[in-house]
PDB file with one MODEL, atoms N, CA, C and O in Angstrom:
MODEL        1
ATOM      1  N   MET A   1      73.019 106.525 124.889  1.00  0.00           N
ATOM      2  CA  MET A   1      73.918 105.940 123.436  1.00  0.00           C
ATOM      3  C   MET A   1      72.397 105.544 122.821  1.00  0.00           C
ATOM      4  O   MET A   1      71.439 105.024 123.394  1.00  0.00           O
ATOM      5  N   ASN A   2      72.588 106.083 121.157  1.00  0.00           N
ATOM      6  CA  ASN A   2      71.737 105.296 120.140  1.00  0.00           C
ATOM      7  C   ASN A   2      72.309 103.689 119.792  1.00  0.00           C
ATOM      8  O   ASN A   2      73.440 103.205 119.752  1.00  0.00           O
ATOM      9  N   TYR A   3      71.160 103.226 119.603  1.00  0.00           N
ATOM     10  CA  TYR A   3      71.584 101.511 119.342  1.00  0.00           C
ATOM     11  C   TYR A   3      70.705 101.377 117.964  1.00  0.00           C
ATOM     12  O   TYR A   3      69.554 101.811 117.934  1.00  0.00           O
ATOM     13  N   MET A   4      71.209 100.855 117.013  1.00  0.00           N
ATOM     14  CA  MET A   4      70.189 100.312 115.668  1.00  0.00           C
ATOM     15  C   MET A   4      70.166  98.712 115.922  1.00  0.00           C
ATOM     16  O   MET A   4      71.071  97.878 115.938  1.00  0.00           O
ATOM     17  N   ILE A   5      68.756  98.619 116.114  1.00  0.00           N
ATOM     18  CA  ILE A   5      68.580  97.079 116.337  1.00  0.00           C
ATOM     19  C   ILE A   5      67.982  96.679 115.341  1.00  0.00           C
ATOM     20  O   ILE A   5      67.057  97.237 114.751  1.00  0.00           O
ATOM     21  N   VAL A   6      68.541  95.586 115.087  1.00  0.00           N
ATOM     22  CA  VAL A   6      68.079  94.248 113.775  1.00  0.00           C
ATOM     23  C   VAL A   6      67.527  93.125 114.539  1.00  0.00           C
ATOM     24  O   VAL A   6      68.160  92.311 115.211  1.00  0.00           O
ATOM     25  N   GLU A   7      65.755  93.217 114.268  1.00  0.00           N
ATOM     26  CA  GLU A   7      65.400  92.557 114.827  1.00  0.00           C
ATOM     27  C   GLU A   7      65.084  91.092 113.697  1.00  0.00           C
ATOM     28  O   GLU A   7      64.402  91.447 112.735  1.00  0.00           O
ATOM     29  N   LYS A   8      65.310  90.173 113.681  1.00  0.00           N
ATOM     30  CA  LYS A   8      64.503  89.060 112.835  1.00  0.00           C
ATOM     31  C   LYS A   8      63.786  87.887 113.538  1.00  0.00           C
ATOM     32  O   LYS A   8      64.040  87.113 114.461  1.00  0.00           O
ATOM     33  N   PHE A   9      62.663  88.137 112.582  1.00  0.00           N
ATOM     34  CA  PHE A   9      61.400  87.729 113.513  1.00  0.00           C
ATOM     35  C   PHE A   9      61.740  85.830 113.343  1.00  0.00           C
ATOM     36  O   PHE A   9      62.350  85.401 112.364  1.00  0.00           O
ATOM     37  N   ARG A  10      61.290  85.024 114.320  1.00  0.00           N
ATOM     38  CA  ARG A  10      61.668  83.918 114.660  1.00  0.00           C
ATOM     39  C   ARG A  10      60.308  83.090 113.598  1.00  0.00           C
ATOM     40  O   ARG A  10      59.117  83.352 113.764  1.00  0.00           O
ATOM     41  N   PRO A  11      60.694  82.344 112.809  1.00  0.00           N
ATOM     42  CA  PRO A  11      59.723  81.647 111.783  1.00  0.00           C
ATOM     43  C   PRO A  11      58.420  81.352 112.491  1.00  0.00           C
ATOM     44  O   PRO A  11      58.520  80.475 113.349  1.00  0.00           O
ATOM     45  N   GLY A  12      57.153  81.913 112.320  1.00  0.00           N
ATOM     46  CA  GLY A  12      56.151  81.335 112.627  1.00  0.00           C
ATOM     47  C   GLY A  12      55.778  81.994 113.847  1.00  0.00           C
ATOM     48  O   GLY A  12      55.028  81.406 114.625  1.00  0.00           O
ATOM     49  N   LYS A  13      56.309  83.412 114.170  1.00  0.00           N
ATOM     50  CA  LYS A  13      56.128  83.634 115.571  1.00  0.00           C
ATOM     51  C   LYS A  13      55.219  85.199 115.328  1.00  0.00           C
ATOM     52  O   LYS A  13      54.462  85.526 116.242  1.00  0.00           O
ATOM     53  N   VAL A  14      55.307  85.955 114.309  1.00  0.00           N
ATOM     54  CA  VAL A  14      54.979  87.090 113.989  1.00  0.00           C
ATOM     55  C   VAL A  14      54.122  87.473 114.917  1.00  0.00           C
ATOM     56  O   VAL A  14      54.287  88.184 115.908  1.00  0.00           O
ATOM     57  N   LYS A  15      52.838  86.728 114.341  1.00  0.00           N
ATOM     58  CA  LYS A  15      51.588  86.454 115.037  1.00  0.00           C
ATOM     59  C   LYS A  15      51.468  87.158 116.709  1.00  0.00           C
ATOM     60  O   LYS A  15      50.931  88.072 117.337  1.00  0.00           O
ATOM     61  N   GLU A  16      52.330  86.065 116.851  1.00  0.00           N
ATOM     62  CA  GLU A  16      52.430  85.848 118.469  1.00  0.00           C
ATOM     63  C   GLU A  16      53.184  87.300 118.996  1.00  0.00           C
ATOM     64  O   GLU A  16      52.618  87.865 119.932  1.00  0.00           O
ATOM     65  N   LEU A  17      54.170  87.803 118.562  1.00  0.00           N
ATOM     66  CA  LEU A  17      54.965  88.941 118.806  1.00  0.00           C
ATOM     67  C   LEU A  17      54.028  90.410 119.279  1.00  0.00           C
ATOM     68  O   LEU A  17      53.962  91.232 120.192  1.00  0.00           O
ATOM     69  N   TYR A  18      53.265  90.005 117.706  1.00  0.00           N
ATOM     70  CA  TYR A  18      52.510  91.290 117.572  1.00  0.00           C
ATOM     71  C   TYR A  18      51.220  91.526 118.889  1.00  0.00           C
ATOM     72  O   TYR A  18      50.856  92.552 119.466  1.00  0.00           O
ATOM     73  N   LYS A  19      50.831  90.275 119.003  1.00  0.00           N
ATOM     74  CA  LYS A  19      49.856  89.876 120.075  1.00  0.00           C
ATOM     75  C   LYS A  19      50.354  89.968 121.210  1.00  0.00           C
ATOM     76  O   LYS A  19      49.454  90.056 122.046  1.00  0.00           O
ATOM     77  N   ARG A  20      51.639  89.999 121.777  1.00  0.00           N
ATOM     78  CA  ARG A  20      52.176  90.341 123.072  1.00  0.00           C
ATOM     79  C   ARG A  20      52.509  91.763 123.257  1.00  0.00           C
ATOM     80  O   ARG A  20      52.534  92.270 124.379  1.00  0.00           O
ATOM     81  N   PHE A  21      52.819  92.556 121.948  1.00  0.00           N
ATOM     82  CA  PHE A  21      53.310  93.642 121.771  1.00  0.00           C
ATOM     83  C   PHE A  21      51.544  94.439 122.179  1.00  0.00           C
ATOM     84  O   PHE A  21      51.438  95.437 122.891  1.00  0.00           O
ATOM     85  N   ASP A  22      50.348  93.715 121.540  1.00  0.00           N
ATOM     86  CA  ASP A  22      49.228  94.919 121.983  1.00  0.00           C
ATOM     87  C   ASP A  22      48.893  94.702 123.463  1.00  0.00           C
ATOM     88  O   ASP A  22      48.387  95.586 124.154  1.00  0.00           O
ATOM     89  N   GLU A  23      49.276  93.186 124.018  1.00  0.00           N
ATOM     90  CA  GLU A  23      48.880  92.907 125.381  1.00  0.00           C
ATOM     91  C   GLU A  23      49.865  93.782 126.241  1.00  0.00           C
ATOM     92  O   GLU A  23      49.560  94.324 127.303  1.00  0.00           O
ATOM     93  N   LYS A  24      51.047  93.837 125.645  1.00  0.00           N
ATOM     94  CA  LYS A  24      52.016  94.205 127.462  1.00  0.00           C
ATOM     95  C   LYS A  24      52.553  95.624 127.033  1.00  0.00           C
ATOM     96  O   LYS A  24      52.649  96.477 127.915  1.00  0.00           O
ATOM     97  N   GLY A  25      52.950  95.969 125.595  1.00  0.00           N
ATOM     98  CA  GLY A  25      53.504  96.973 125.292  1.00  0.00           C
ATOM     99  C   GLY A  25      54.785  96.459 124.556  1.00  0.00           C
ATOM    100  O   GLY A  25      55.001  95.454 123.879  1.00  0.00           O
ATOM    101  N   ARG A  26      55.635  97.637 124.981  1.00  0.00           N
ATOM    102  CA  ARG A  26      57.307  97.401 124.116  1.00  0.00           C
ATOM    103  C   ARG A  26      58.083  96.546 125.243  1.00  0.00           C
ATOM    104  O   ARG A  26      58.988  95.781 124.911  1.00  0.00           O
ATOM    105  N   LEU A  27      57.611  96.739 126.869  1.00  0.00           N
ATOM    106  CA  LEU A  27      58.489  95.397 127.424  1.00  0.00           C
ATOM    107  C   LEU A  27      59.535  96.612 128.132  1.00  0.00           C
ATOM    108  O   LEU A  27      60.259  96.068 128.966  1.00  0.00           O
ATOM    109  N   MET A  28      59.751  97.823 128.038  1.00  0.00           N
ATOM    110  CA  MET A  28      61.238  98.212 128.034  1.00  0.00           C
ATOM    111  C   MET A  28      61.493  98.670 129.644  1.00  0.00           C
ATOM    112  O   MET A  28      60.672  98.990 130.503  1.00  0.00           O
ATOM    113  N   PRO A  29      62.697  98.588 129.689  1.00  0.00           N
ATOM    114  CA  PRO A  29      62.798  98.923 131.121  1.00  0.00           C
ATOM    115  C   PRO A  29      63.203 100.364 131.329  1.00  0.00           C
ATOM    116  O   PRO A  29      63.637 101.022 130.384  1.00  0.00           O
ATOM    117  N   GLU A  30      63.053 100.943 132.711  1.00  0.00           N
ATOM    118  CA  GLU A  30      63.391 102.372 132.784  1.00  0.00           C
ATOM    119  C   GLU A  30      64.771 102.410 132.108  1.00  0.00           C
ATOM    120  O   GLU A  30      65.444 101.428 131.795  1.00  0.00           O
ATOM    121  N   GLY A  31      65.040 103.538 131.959  1.00  0.00           N
ATOM    122  CA  GLY A  31      66.351 103.843 130.992  1.00  0.00           C
ATOM    123  C   GLY A  31      66.210 103.599 129.178  1.00  0.00           C
ATOM    124  O   GLY A  31      66.892 104.325 128.454  1.00  0.00           O
ATOM    125  N   VAL A  32      65.420 102.693 128.647  1.00  0.00           N
ATOM    126  CA  VAL A  32      65.234 102.185 127.773  1.00  0.00           C
ATOM    127  C   VAL A  32      64.412 103.397 126.829  1.00  0.00           C
ATOM    128  O   VAL A  32      63.253 103.430 127.241  1.00  0.00           O
ATOM    129  N   THR A  33      64.581 104.236 125.890  1.00  0.00           N
ATOM    130  CA  THR A  33      63.287 104.491 124.734  1.00  0.00           C
ATOM    131  C   THR A  33      63.739 104.112 123.887  1.00  0.00           C
ATOM    132  O   THR A  33      64.915 103.882 123.605  1.00  0.00           O
ATOM    133  N   TYR A  34      62.488 103.960 123.179  1.00  0.00           N
ATOM    134  CA  TYR A  34      62.012 103.805 121.612  1.00  0.00           C
ATOM    135  C   TYR A  34      61.973 104.798 120.653  1.00  0.00           C
ATOM    136  O   TYR A  34      61.181 105.690 120.958  1.00  0.00           O
ATOM    137  N   ILE A  35      62.451 104.935 119.775  1.00  0.00           N
ATOM    138  CA  ILE A  35      62.712 106.114 118.940  1.00  0.00           C
ATOM    139  C   ILE A  35      62.106 105.899 117.323  1.00  0.00           C
ATOM    140  O   ILE A  35      62.196 106.924 116.647  1.00  0.00           O
ATOM    141  N   ASN A  36      61.675 105.043 116.823  1.00  0.00           N
ATOM    142  CA  ASN A  36      61.149 104.722 115.631  1.00  0.00           C
ATOM    143  C   ASN A  36      61.236 103.275 114.987  1.00  0.00           C
ATOM    144  O   ASN A  36      61.283 102.434 115.884  1.00  0.00           O
ATOM    145  N   SER A  37      61.258 102.925 114.191  1.00  0.00           N
ATOM    146  CA  SER A  37      61.048 101.549 113.279  1.00  0.00           C
ATOM    147  C   SER A  37      60.322 100.888 112.340  1.00  0.00           C
ATOM    148  O   SER A  37      59.097 101.006 112.383  1.00  0.00           O
ATOM    149  N   TRP A  38      60.901 100.116 111.378  1.00  0.00           N
ATOM    150  CA  TRP A  38      60.445 100.051 109.737  1.00  0.00           C
ATOM    151  C   TRP A  38      60.739  98.701 109.865  1.00  0.00           C
ATOM    152  O   TRP A  38      61.761  98.238 110.372  1.00  0.00           O
ATOM    153  N   ILE A  39      59.681  98.001 109.322  1.00  0.00           N
ATOM    154  CA  ILE A  39      59.996  96.556 109.330  1.00  0.00           C
ATOM    155  C   ILE A  39      59.551  96.158 107.523  1.00  0.00           C
ATOM    156  O   ILE A  39      58.621  96.516 106.799  1.00  0.00           O
ATOM    157  N   ASP A  40      60.652  95.331 107.341  1.00  0.00           N
ATOM    158  CA  ASP A  40      60.677  95.325 105.652  1.00  0.00           C
ATOM    159  C   ASP A  40      58.886  94.298 105.374  1.00  0.00           C
ATOM    160  O   ASP A  40      58.042  93.724 106.062  1.00  0.00           O
ATOM    161  N   GLU A  41      59.184  94.650 103.790  1.00  0.00           N
ATOM    162  CA  GLU A  41      57.935  94.459 103.361  1.00  0.00           C
ATOM    163  C   GLU A  41      57.037  92.750 103.523  1.00  0.00           C
ATOM    164  O   GLU A  41      55.873  92.351 103.485  1.00  0.00           O
ATOM    165  N   LYS A  42      58.501  92.118 103.725  1.00  0.00           N
ATOM    166  CA  LYS A  42      57.852  90.182 104.111  1.00  0.00           C
ATOM    167  C   LYS A  42      57.502  89.961 105.262  1.00  0.00           C
ATOM    168  O   LYS A  42      57.025  88.848 105.486  1.00  0.00           O
ATOM    169  N   VAL A  43      57.659  91.278 106.760  1.00  0.00           N
ATOM    170  CA  VAL A  43      57.022  91.361 107.719  1.00  0.00           C
ATOM    171  C   VAL A  43      58.207  89.949 108.771  1.00  0.00           C
ATOM    172  O   VAL A  43      57.875  89.130 109.628  1.00  0.00           O
ATOM    173  N   GLU A  44      59.286  90.197 108.275  1.00  0.00           N
ATOM    174  CA  GLU A  44      60.349  89.528 108.553  1.00  0.00           C
ATOM    175  C   GLU A  44      61.641  89.975 109.708  1.00  0.00           C
ATOM    176  O   GLU A  44      62.176  89.313 110.598  1.00  0.00           O
ATOM    177  N   VAL A  45      61.790  90.972 109.379  1.00  0.00           N
ATOM    178  CA  VAL A  45      62.957  91.966 110.109  1.00  0.00           C
ATOM    179  C   VAL A  45      62.466  92.897 110.595  1.00  0.00           C
ATOM    180  O   VAL A  45      61.341  93.116 110.146  1.00  0.00           O
ATOM    181  N   CYS A  46      62.810  93.596 111.359  1.00  0.00           N
ATOM    182  CA  CYS A  46      62.561  95.026 112.207  1.00  0.00           C
ATOM    183  C   CYS A  46      64.151  95.508 112.016  1.00  0.00           C
ATOM    184  O   CYS A  46      65.202  94.870 112.082  1.00  0.00           O
ATOM    185  N   PHE A  47      63.831  97.075 111.720  1.00  0.00           N
ATOM    186  CA  PHE A  47      64.951  97.648 112.319  1.00  0.00           C
ATOM    187  C   PHE A  47      64.301  98.654 113.172  1.00  0.00           C
ATOM    188  O   PHE A  47      63.151  99.034 112.954  1.00  0.00           O
ATOM    189  N   GLN A  48      64.911  99.022 113.989  1.00  0.00           N
ATOM    190  CA  GLN A  48      64.388 100.015 115.513  1.00  0.00           C
ATOM    191  C   GLN A  48      65.430 100.568 115.792  1.00  0.00           C
ATOM    192  O   GLN A  48      66.492  99.949 115.853  1.00  0.00           O
ATOM    193  N   LEU A  49      65.308 102.029 116.048  1.00  0.00           N
ATOM    194  CA  LEU A  49      66.329 102.775 116.716  1.00  0.00           C
ATOM    195  C   LEU A  49      65.904 103.178 118.026  1.00  0.00           C
ATOM    196  O   LEU A  49      64.813 103.689 118.278  1.00  0.00           O
ATOM    197  N   MET A  50      66.899 102.901 118.922  1.00  0.00           N
ATOM    198  CA  MET A  50      66.708 102.435 120.518  1.00  0.00           C
ATOM    199  C   MET A  50      67.656 103.669 121.123  1.00  0.00           C
ATOM    200  O   MET A  50      68.669 104.012 120.514  1.00  0.00           O
ATOM    201  N   GLU A  51      67.306 104.217 122.194  1.00  0.00           N
ATOM    202  CA  GLU A  51      68.117 104.807 123.149  1.00  0.00           C
ATOM    203  C   GLU A  51      68.158 104.303 124.365  1.00  0.00           C
ATOM    204  O   GLU A  51      67.086 104.246 124.968  1.00  0.00           O
ATOM    205  N   ALA A  52      69.316 103.840 124.994  1.00  0.00           N
ATOM    206  CA  ALA A  52      69.918 103.470 126.159  1.00  0.00           C
ATOM    207  C   ALA A  52      70.328 103.425 126.856  1.00  0.00           C
ATOM    208  O   ALA A  52      71.241 102.607 126.739  1.00  0.00           O
ATOM    209  N   GLU A  53      70.276 104.043 128.190  1.00  0.00           N
ATOM    210  CA  GLU A  53      71.040 104.553 129.402  1.00  0.00           C
ATOM    211  C   GLU A  53      72.624 103.716 129.282  1.00  0.00           C
ATOM    212  O   GLU A  53      73.662 104.378 129.310  1.00  0.00           O
ATOM    213  N   SER A  54      72.648 101.818 129.115  1.00  0.00           N
ATOM    214  CA  SER A  54      73.204 101.517 128.971  1.00  0.00           C
ATOM    215  C   SER A  54      73.280  99.890 128.115  1.00  0.00           C
ATOM    216  O   SER A  54      72.311  99.863 127.356  1.00  0.00           O
ATOM    217  N   MET A  55      73.740  99.145 128.050  1.00  0.00           N
ATOM    218  CA  MET A  55      74.010  98.047 127.257  1.00  0.00           C
ATOM    219  C   MET A  55      72.744  96.768 128.099  1.00  0.00           C
ATOM    220  O   MET A  55      71.972  95.930 127.633  1.00  0.00           O
ATOM    221  N   GLU A  56      73.122  97.252 129.623  1.00  0.00           N
ATOM    222  CA  GLU A  56      72.839  95.935 130.102  1.00  0.00           C
ATOM    223  C   GLU A  56      71.171  95.922 130.011  1.00  0.00           C
ATOM    224  O   GLU A  56      70.385  94.977 129.933  1.00  0.00           O
ATOM    225  N   LYS A  57      70.931  97.580 130.060  1.00  0.00           N
ATOM    226  CA  LYS A  57      69.092  97.994 130.377  1.00  0.00           C
ATOM    227  C   LYS A  57      68.694  97.920 129.052  1.00  0.00           C
ATOM    228  O   LYS A  57      67.579  98.404 128.862  1.00  0.00           O
ATOM    229  N   LEU A  58      69.488  97.274 127.651  1.00  0.00           N
ATOM    230  CA  LEU A  58      68.724  97.210 126.062  1.00  0.00           C
ATOM    231  C   LEU A  58      68.925  95.756 126.397  1.00  0.00           C
ATOM    232  O   LEU A  58      67.961  95.129 125.957  1.00  0.00           O
ATOM    233  N   GLN A  59      69.705  95.047 126.942  1.00  0.00           N
ATOM    234  CA  GLN A  59      69.550  93.607 126.799  1.00  0.00           C
ATOM    235  C   GLN A  59      68.397  93.121 127.562  1.00  0.00           C
ATOM    236  O   GLN A  59      67.803  92.121 127.159  1.00  0.00           O
ATOM    237  N   ALA A  60      68.019  93.740 128.640  1.00  0.00           N
ATOM    238  CA  ALA A  60      66.974  93.125 129.788  1.00  0.00           C
ATOM    239  C   ALA A  60      65.694  93.589 128.458  1.00  0.00           C
ATOM    240  O   ALA A  60      64.855  92.709 128.262  1.00  0.00           O
ATOM    241  N   TRP A  61      65.580  94.632 127.767  1.00  0.00           N
ATOM    242  CA  TRP A  61      64.685  94.451 126.717  1.00  0.00           C
ATOM    243  C   TRP A  61      64.682  93.642 125.941  1.00  0.00           C
ATOM    244  O   TRP A  61      63.653  93.068 125.585  1.00  0.00           O
ATOM    245  N   MET A  62      66.078  93.349 125.393  1.00  0.00           N
ATOM    246  CA  MET A  62      65.874  92.280 124.471  1.00  0.00           C
ATOM    247  C   MET A  62      65.736  90.782 124.985  1.00  0.00           C
ATOM    248  O   MET A  62      65.495  89.954 124.106  1.00  0.00           O
ATOM    249  N   ASP A  63      65.835  90.407 126.049  1.00  0.00           N
ATOM    250  CA  ASP A  63      65.682  89.225 126.903  1.00  0.00           C
ATOM    251  C   ASP A  63      64.144  89.186 127.001  1.00  0.00           C
ATOM    252  O   ASP A  63      63.572  88.103 126.879  1.00  0.00           O
ATOM    253  N   ALA A  64      63.401  90.403 127.232  1.00  0.00           N
ATOM    254  CA  ALA A  64      62.009  90.146 126.984  1.00  0.00           C
ATOM    255  C   ALA A  64      61.119  89.508 125.611  1.00  0.00           C
ATOM    256  O   ALA A  64      59.906  89.315 125.530  1.00  0.00           O
ATOM    257  N   TRP A  65      62.035  89.300 124.735  1.00  0.00           N
ATOM    258  CA  TRP A  65      61.156  89.311 123.317  1.00  0.00           C
ATOM    259  C   TRP A  65      62.142  88.492 122.815  1.00  0.00           C
ATOM    260  O   TRP A  65      61.937  88.312 121.615  1.00  0.00           O
ATOM    261  N   SER A  66      63.700  87.580 123.442  1.00  0.00           N
ATOM    262  CA  SER A  66      64.323  86.544 122.615  1.00  0.00           C
ATOM    263  C   SER A  66      63.525  85.304 122.270  1.00  0.00           C
ATOM    264  O   SER A  66      63.793  84.696 121.234  1.00  0.00           O
ATOM    265  N   ASP A  67      62.528  84.879 123.105  1.00  0.00           N
ATOM    266  CA  ASP A  67      61.783  83.707 122.571  1.00  0.00           C
ATOM    267  C   ASP A  67      60.942  83.794 121.088  1.00  0.00           C
ATOM    268  O   ASP A  67      60.715  82.762 120.457  1.00  0.00           O
ATOM    269  N   LEU A  68      60.433  85.351 120.519  1.00  0.00           N
ATOM    270  CA  LEU A  68      60.179  85.686 119.486  1.00  0.00           C
ATOM    271  C   LEU A  68      61.022  86.112 118.373  1.00  0.00           C
ATOM    272  O   LEU A  68      60.590  85.913 117.238  1.00  0.00           O
ATOM    273  N   CYS A  69      62.377  86.773 118.558  1.00  0.00           N
ATOM    274  CA  CYS A  69      63.099  86.851 117.749  1.00  0.00           C
ATOM    275  C   CYS A  69      64.731  87.287 118.002  1.00  0.00           C
ATOM    276  O   CYS A  69      65.067  87.562 119.154  1.00  0.00           O
ATOM    277  N   GLU A  70      65.664  87.342 116.980  1.00  0.00           N
ATOM    278  CA  GLU A  70      66.743  87.742 117.303  1.00  0.00           C
ATOM    279  C   GLU A  70      67.169  88.415 117.319  1.00  0.00           C
ATOM    280  O   GLU A  70      66.543  89.307 116.747  1.00  0.00           O
ATOM    281  N   PHE A  71      68.689  88.941 117.922  1.00  0.00           N
ATOM    282  CA  PHE A  71      68.597  90.812 117.973  1.00  0.00           C
ATOM    283  C   PHE A  71      70.284  90.911 117.043  1.00  0.00           C
ATOM    284  O   PHE A  71      71.275  90.260 117.372  1.00  0.00           O
ATOM    285  N   GLU A  72      70.250  91.402 116.454  1.00  0.00           N
ATOM    286  CA  GLU A  72      71.727  92.229 116.249  1.00  0.00           C
ATOM    287  C   GLU A  72      71.512  93.480 116.767  1.00  0.00           C
ATOM    288  O   GLU A  72      70.403  93.995 116.907  1.00  0.00           O
ATOM    289  N   VAL A  73      73.150  94.242 117.210  1.00  0.00           N
ATOM    290  CA  VAL A  73      72.980  95.575 117.850  1.00  0.00           C
ATOM    291  C   VAL A  73      73.941  95.990 117.280  1.00  0.00           C
ATOM    292  O   VAL A  73      74.942  95.391 116.886  1.00  0.00           O
ATOM    293  N   PHE A  74      73.554  97.435 117.199  1.00  0.00           N
ATOM    294  CA  PHE A  74      74.907  98.090 116.342  1.00  0.00           C
ATOM    295  C   PHE A  74      74.631 100.167 116.991  1.00  0.00           C
ATOM    296  O   PHE A  74      73.907 101.131 116.743  1.00  0.00           O
ATOM    297  N   PRO A  75      75.896  99.743 117.968  1.00  0.00           N
ATOM    298  CA  PRO A  75      75.648 101.305 118.644  1.00  0.00           C
ATOM    299  C   PRO A  75      76.104 102.111 117.161  1.00  0.00           C
ATOM    300  O   PRO A  75      76.809 101.675 116.251  1.00  0.00           O
ATOM    301  N   VAL A  76      75.265 103.753 117.322  1.00  0.00           N
ATOM    302  CA  VAL A  76      75.281 104.646 115.994  1.00  0.00           C
ATOM    303  C   VAL A  76      75.360 105.664 116.682  1.00  0.00           C
ATOM    304  O   VAL A  76      75.024 105.710 117.865  1.00  0.00           O
ATOM    305  N   ILE A  77      75.871 106.721 115.947  1.00  0.00           N
ATOM    306  CA  ILE A  77      75.999 108.311 115.975  1.00  0.00           C
ATOM    307  C   ILE A  77      75.557 108.683 114.963  1.00  0.00           C
ATOM    308  O   ILE A  77      75.540 108.100 113.879  1.00  0.00           O
ATOM    309  N   SER A  78      75.043 109.996 115.328  1.00  0.00           N
ATOM    310  CA  SER A  78      74.262 110.711 113.948  1.00  0.00           C
ATOM    311  C   SER A  78      75.790 111.166 113.050  1.00  0.00           C
ATOM    312  O   SER A  78      76.968 111.387 113.331  1.00  0.00           O
ATOM    313  N   SER A  79      75.024 111.142 111.985  1.00  0.00           N
ATOM    314  CA  SER A  79      76.391 111.484 110.378  1.00  0.00           C
ATOM    315  C   SER A  79      76.890 112.957 111.156  1.00  0.00           C
ATOM    316  O   SER A  79      77.953 113.274 110.621  1.00  0.00           O
ATOM    317  N   ALA A  80      76.627 113.672 111.905  1.00  0.00           N
ATOM    318  CA  ALA A  80      77.241 115.236 111.895  1.00  0.00           C
ATOM    319  C   ALA A  80      78.309 114.620 112.919  1.00  0.00           C
ATOM    320  O   ALA A  80      79.478 114.959 112.733  1.00  0.00           O
ATOM    321  N   ASP A  81      77.995 113.645 114.109  1.00  0.00           N
ATOM    322  CA  ASP A  81      78.796 113.466 115.086  1.00  0.00           C
ATOM    323  C   ASP A  81      79.897 112.081 114.155  1.00  0.00           C
ATOM    324  O   ASP A  81      81.049 111.778 114.464  1.00  0.00           O
ATOM    325  N   ALA A  82      79.308 111.657 113.346  1.00  0.00           N
ATOM    326  CA  ALA A  82      80.606 110.677 112.351  1.00  0.00           C
ATOM    327  C   ALA A  82      81.533 111.622 111.754  1.00  0.00           C
ATOM    328  O   ALA A  82      82.714 111.321 111.927  1.00  0.00           O
ATOM    329  N   LYS A  83      81.258 112.948 110.935  1.00  0.00           N
ATOM    330  CA  LYS A  83      81.818 113.763 109.911  1.00  0.00           C
ATOM    331  C   LYS A  83      82.726 114.319 111.240  1.00  0.00           C
ATOM    332  O   LYS A  83      83.912 113.987 111.251  1.00  0.00           O
ATOM    333  N   GLN A  84      82.296 115.017 112.176  1.00  0.00           N
ATOM    334  CA  GLN A  84      83.380 115.608 112.891  1.00  0.00           C
ATOM    335  C   GLN A  84      84.453 114.317 113.558  1.00  0.00           C
ATOM    336  O   GLN A  84      85.643 114.621 113.482  1.00  0.00           O
ATOM    337  N   LYS A  85      84.220 113.212 114.066  1.00  0.00           N
ATOM    338  CA  LYS A  85      84.452 112.420 114.393  1.00  0.00           C
ATOM    339  C   LYS A  85      86.089 111.975 113.521  1.00  0.00           C
ATOM    340  O   LYS A  85      87.217 111.843 113.996  1.00  0.00           O
ATOM    341  N   ALA A  86      85.589 111.840 112.115  1.00  0.00           N
ATOM    342  CA  ALA A  86      86.871 111.676 110.868  1.00  0.00           C
ATOM    343  C   ALA A  86      87.351 112.998 110.577  1.00  0.00           C
ATOM    344  O   ALA A  86      88.463 113.446 110.298  1.00  0.00           O
ATOM    345  N   LEU A  87      86.723 113.276 110.655  1.00  0.00           N
ATOM    346  CA  LEU A  87      87.494 115.275 110.537  1.00  0.00           C
ATOM    347  C   LEU A  87      88.867 115.448 111.534  1.00  0.00           C
ATOM    348  O   LEU A  87      90.002 115.712 111.137  1.00  0.00           O
ATOM    349  N   SER A  88      88.438 115.225 112.943  1.00  0.00           N
ATOM    350  CA  SER A  88      89.170 115.621 113.696  1.00  0.00           C
ATOM    351  C   SER A  88      90.327 114.488 114.135  1.00  0.00           C
ATOM    352  O   SER A  88      91.201 114.747 114.963  1.00  0.00           O
ATOM    353  N   SER A  89      90.225 113.418 113.576  1.00  0.00           N
ATOM    354  CA  SER A  89      92.021 112.587 113.493  1.00  0.00           C
ATOM    355  C   SER A  89      92.791 113.037 112.788  1.00  0.00           C
ATOM    356  O   SER A  89      93.917 112.547 112.710  1.00  0.00           O
TER     357      SER A  89
ENDMDL
END
C-alpha cells in the first residue's frame, strides 16, 4: 500500500532532523520503501510518498522520527485505480 505522509517539523528541530538523517539515514524498517518527497519552501512541512507492507511497519518508521516531527498519514491509490474504482460502482 502507498501512503502520502505529511510531516510537520517541530519548531526548532529542522537542523537536528537533517543531522540525524545524515548520520543514520531514513531509519526505515524492512518492508517500508521511500518513493519520493517534497518540502515546502519554508522548510516546515515534508510531503513524502512511501510504500509499506503494513501500517505497523510504517508506524515503526514514524516512531523513529516522532521527536522531531508530527505525522499525518493518508493511504493513497493511483489516479487510474481511483477512476476504475469510481466507475465500477
